[in-house]
C-alpha positions in Angstrom: 64.2 66.9 85.0 60.7 68.1 85.7 58.4 67.9 82.6 54.8 68.9 82.3 52.6 66.4 80.4 49.3 67.6 79.0 47.0 65.2 77.1 49.9 62.9 76.5 52.1 65.6 74.9 55.4 66.6 76.2 55.5 70.3 77.1 58.4 72.4 78.3 60.4 71.7 81.5 59.2 73.4 84.6 62.0 75.8 85.6 62.7 76.6 89.2 64.9 79.1 91.0 68.4 77.6 91.4 68.2 75.4 88.3 71.4 75.4 86.2 70.6 75.8 82.5 72.3 76.2 79.2 70.7 79.0 77.1 71.4 81.8 74.6 72.9 84.6 76.7 73.6 88.1 75.6 77.1 89.3 76.6 79.7 91.8 75.6 80.6 89.7 72.5 77.1 89.0 71.4 74.8 86.1 72.0 76.2 82.6 72.7 75.1 79.5 74.5 76.2 79.8 78.1 75.6 78.1 81.4 73.5 80.2 83.7 71.4 79.8 86.9 67.7 80.6 87.1 67.1 83.5 89.5 63.5 84.3 88.9 60.6 82.9 90.9 57.7 80.6 90.0 55.4 83.7 90.3 57.5 85.4 87.6 57.4 82.2 85.4 53.7 81.9 85.7 53.2 85.4 84.3 55.0 85.1 81.0 57.3 83.2 78.6 60.6 84.5 80.0 62.9 83.4 82.8 65.6 85.6 84.5 69.1 84.0 84.5 72.5 85.0 85.8 75.8 83.9 84.3 77.9 81.0 85.5 81.5 81.1 84.2 84.6 78.9 84.3 86.7 82.0 84.5 87.2 81.6 88.3 89.0 84.9 88.7 85.6 86.5 88.1 84.3 84.8 91.3 86.5 87.0 93.4 84.4 90.1 92.7 82.1 91.3 95.6 78.9 90.4 93.8 80.2 87.0 92.5 81.1 83.8 94.2 82.8 80.4 93.5 80.4 77.5 93.4 81.5 74.9 95.9 79.3 72.1 94.7 79.8 72.6 90.9 80.0 69.0 90.0 76.7 68.1 91.8 75.1 71.0 90.0 75.7 69.3 86.6 78.7 71.5 85.7 81.7 69.9 84.0 84.4 72.3 85.4 84.9 74.4 88.5 82.7 77.5 88.1 81.8 80.8 89.5 78.5 82.7 89.7 78.4 86.3 88.4 75.7 88.9 89.0 75.4 89.4 85.3 71.8 88.9 84.4 69.5 88.6 81.4 66.2 87.2 80.3 65.6 84.3 77.9 62.5 82.4 76.7 61.7 79.4 79.0 61.7 77.2 75.9 65.3 78.2 75.2 66.6 77.1 78.6 67.8 73.5 78.9 68.1 72.2 82.5 71.4 70.5 83.2 71.3 70.5 87.0 70.4 72.4 90.2 72.6 74.4 92.7 73.1 72.9 96.1 71.4 74.6 99.0 74.7 76.2 100.2 75.6 77.5 96.7 72.0 78.8 96.2 72.1 80.7 99.5 75.4 82.3 98.6 74.1 83.2 95.1 71.1 84.9 96.8 73.4 86.8 99.2 75.5 88.1 96.2 72.3 89.1 94.3 71.2 91.1 97.4 74.6 92.9 97.3 74.3 93.6 93.5 70.7 94.8 93.4 68.9 97.6 95.2 66.4 95.3 96.8 66.2 93.5 100.1 
């Protein structure tokens, strides 16, 4: 885990795109702690206190949607169960996101491809 130290005090972890985190996530049933992936950039992180995340779920059938995907290297990413990425996004405070792992390069590339399908950006 990447930690910033300033004057001997432990500050918050440095979040990077592709990090797998556990954080409070607003869904249809309200807020609950969920696993998510950081999808915002270091430029976004430098500008404020928030981070943009997208849902990771163990409900694998949700991974068959066009803007979702199954994570191939879920265990290496720090996940306990086979999981899927969903293009269901939200923002959380950086201080509320606990890093548990990082997506493999092939999973991160697939997540970015699904985000391009989901969002009106290139």
